[in-house]
C-alpha positions in Angstrom: -7.2 15.3 -9.0 -5.8 14.4 -5.4 -9.1 13.8 -3.9 -10.4 11.7 -6.7 -10.5 7.9 -7.3 -8.1 6.3 -9.6 -9.4 3.2 -11.7 -6.8 0.9 -12.7 -8.1 -1.4 -15.5 -5.7 -4.6 -15.6 -5.6 -6.3 -18.9 -3.2 -8.8 -21.0 -2.9 -8.3 -24.5 -5.6 -9.7 -26.8 -3.2 -12.1 -28.4 -4.5 -15.5 -29.5 -2.8 -17.9 -27.3 -2.3 -15.5 -24.5 -5.7 -14.1 -23.5 -8.7 -15.9 -22.5 -7.0 -19.4 -23.1 -9.5 -21.4 -21.0 -12.2 -20.4 -23.6 -10.3 -21.5 -26.5 -12.4 -25.1 -26.9 -15.3 -23.1 -27.2 -14.1 -20.2 -29.2 -10.6 -21.2 -30.9 -7.7 -19.3 -30.0 -8.6 -16.4 -32.4 -12.4 -16.1 -30.9 -11.1 -15.9 -27.5 -8.7 -13.1 -28.4 -11.4 -11.3 -30.1 -13.6 -11.4 -26.8 -10.7 -10.4 -24.9 -10.7 -7.2 -27.0 -14.4 -6.9 -26.3 -14.2 -7.4 -22.7 -11.2 -4.9 -22.6 -12.9 -2.0 -24.6 -16.2 -2.5 -22.5 -14.1 -2.3 -19.2 -12.3 0.7 -20.1 -15.6 2.5 -21.5 -17.4 1.7 -17.8 -14.2 3.1 -16.1 -14.3 6.4 -17.8 -18.0 6.4 -17.9 -18.0 6.5 -14.3 -16.2 9.9 -14.1 -14.4 9.0 -11.0 -11.1 10.4 -11.8 -7.9 9.3 -13.4 -8.3 6.0 -15.6 -5.0 4.0 -15.7 -4.7 1.0 -18.0 -2.2 -1.6 -16.6 -1.0 -3.8 -18.9 0.9 -7.4 -19.7 3.5 -8.1 -20.9 4.0 -4.7 -22.5 2.1 -1.8 -24.0 3.0 -2.0 -27.5 -0.4 -3.7 -28.7 -2.4 -1.5 -31.0 -5.5 -1.7 -28.6 -3.7 -0.6 -25.8 -2.2 2.4 -27.5 -5.6 3.3 -29.2 -7.6 3.1 -25.9 -5.0 5.3 -24.3 -5.4 7.9 -26.8 -9.0 8.2 -27.5 -9.8 7.9 -23.8 -6.8 9.9 -22.4 -5.7 7.1 -20.4 -2.6 6.6 -18.2 -0.8 3.5 -19.6 1.4 1.5 -17.5 3.0 -1.9 -17.8 2.5 -4.6 -14.9 5.4 -5.0 -12.8 6.9 -8.2 -12.3 5.9 -11.2 -9.8 2.3 -13.1 -9.1 -0.8 -11.6 -9.9 -1.0 -10.1 -6.0 2.4 -8.4 -6.3 1.1 -6.8 -9.5 -2.0 -6.0 -7.8 -0.3 -4.4 -4.9 2.1 -2.1 -6.8 -0.7 -0.8 -9.0 -2.6 0.0 -5.9 0.0 1.4 -4.0 1.2 3.6 -6.6 -2.3 4.9 -7.2 -3.1 5.5 -3.6 0.3 7.9 -3.4 -1.3 10.1 -5.8 -5.2 9.6 -5.0 -7.3 9.4 -2.2 -8.7 6.2 -3.0 -8.2 3.4 -5.9 -10.3 0.7 -7.6 -8.7 -2.1 -9.6 -10.5 -4.0 -12.0 -10.1 -6.9 -14.5 -11.7 -7.0 -17.8 -13.6 -10.4 -17.2 -16.9 -9.1 -15.5 -19.5 -7.6 -18.2 -21.6 -6.4 -15.5 -19.3 -4.6 -13.7 -20.4 -0.9 -15.4 -20.3 2.3 -14.3 -22.8 2.7 -12.0 -21.3 -0.4 -10.0 -18.0 1.8 -10.1 -19.5 4.8 -8.8 -21.0 2.6 -6.1 -17.8 1.0 -5.3 -16.2 4.5 -5.1 -18.7 5.7 -2.6 -18.4 3.0 -0.2 -14.6 4.1 0.1 -15.6 7.0 1.5 -16.4 5.4 4.9 -14.7 2.1 4.3 -11.1 0.9 4.0 -11.8 -1.5 1.1 -14.6 -2.6 -1.3 -14.7 -5.7 -3.6 -17.3 -6.7 -6.0 -16.9 -11.0 -5.3 -17.9 -13.3 -8.1 -19.5 -16.7 -8.4 -16.4 -18.6 -8.7 -15.0 -17.7 -5.3 -12.6 -14.9 -6.6 -13.6 -11.3 -7.2 -13.7 -8.7 -10.2 -12.7 -5.8 -8.6 -11.0 -4.4 -5.4 -11.1 -0.6 -3.9 -8.9 0.4 -1.2 -8.5 4.2 0.6 -5.3 2.9 2.1 -2.8 0.4 1.6 -3.4 -3.2 3.3 -0.1 -4.7 3.7 -0.1 -8.6 3.1 -3.7 -8.5 1.6 -2.5 -10.1 -1.8 0.3 -11.6 -0.6 0.8 -15.7 -1.6 -2.8 -15.8 -2.3 -3.9 -19.0 -3.9 -5.3 -17.4 -6.9 -7.9 -18.5 -9.3 -9.4 -20.9 -6.9 -13.0 -20.9 -5.0 -11.0 -19.7 -2.0 -9.7 -16.3 -3.0 -12.6 -14.1 -1.5 -12.9 -16.3 1.7 -9.2 -16.1 2.5 -9.2 -12.5 1.5 -12.4 -12.0 4.3 -10.0 -13.7 6.8 -6.9 -11.1 6.0 -9.2 -8.3 6.2 -10.5 -9.1 9.6 -6.8 -9.8 11.0 -6.0 -6.7 9.8 -9.3 -4.7 11.4 -9.9 -3.4 8.1 -13.7 -2.2 7.3 -15.2 -3.4 4.1 -18.1 -3.5 1.8 -19.2 -6.3 -0.7 -21.0 -5.6 -3.7 -23.4 -7.9 -5.2 -21.9 -11.2 -6.8 -20.8 -11.0 -10.5 -20.2 -13.5 -13.3 -16.6 -13.6 -14.5 -16.3 -14.7 -18.2 -13.3 -17.4 -17.6 -14.5 -20.9 -18.9 -16.8 -22.2 -21.9 -19.6 -22.4 -19.3 -19.5 -18.7 -18.5 -20.2 -17.7 -21.9 -24.0 -17.7 -21.3 -23.5 -14.8 -19.2 -22.1 -12.6 -22.0 -24.4 -10.0 -23.0 -26.4 -10.6 -26.5 -24.3 -10.2 -29.6 -20.7 -10.5 -27.7 -19.8 -13.7 -28.2 -17.7 -14.0 -31.6 -18.0 -16.8 -34.0 -14.6 -19.2 -33.9 -12.2 -18.5 -36.8 -12.0 -21.0 -39.9 -8.5 -21.8 -38.8 -9.6 -22.9 -35.4 -12.7 -24.9 -36.5 
């Protein structure tokens, strides 16, 4: 499938105290981990349903979590461990590895429930005529990046988790002479105030030990 698009889903293990920690004040550590697991399942399902090519689950801190093993087995995923370094280095290494084998690559997180299969297909279609595609988020970052060629320096020394991420990325793209498209804005689920953007029935109840 050399001409296909690889979709990379980057995820942390859904473990209490490790995943979605900023949601703990509203959900408790256990509830935040349950939501992280739900978001991961849905992201993988969207990536598989898009039918674009191989789907890679790129995980941290290692590949031993039972949910990672279950998803890889049930969906035929490529399972990899995120390389060392900051988020930008891990993203860059995952995308470069994919682009060495496929014509284009999409890299997504698990925090944007609206990043569904149709939107992934739309992102992949953009890469037929552009160097990059992004799904920006209302908090100033982005939930998805897609490339059809490596863009050195695009992720280097970025101030991640700030409202300036997408704006800084635009400047880097222009400086590199790269063509790109931005998809409609999405909501990330990062803070308690973001929980109102969850689909109905997705919000877990805090466990008794968290209340």
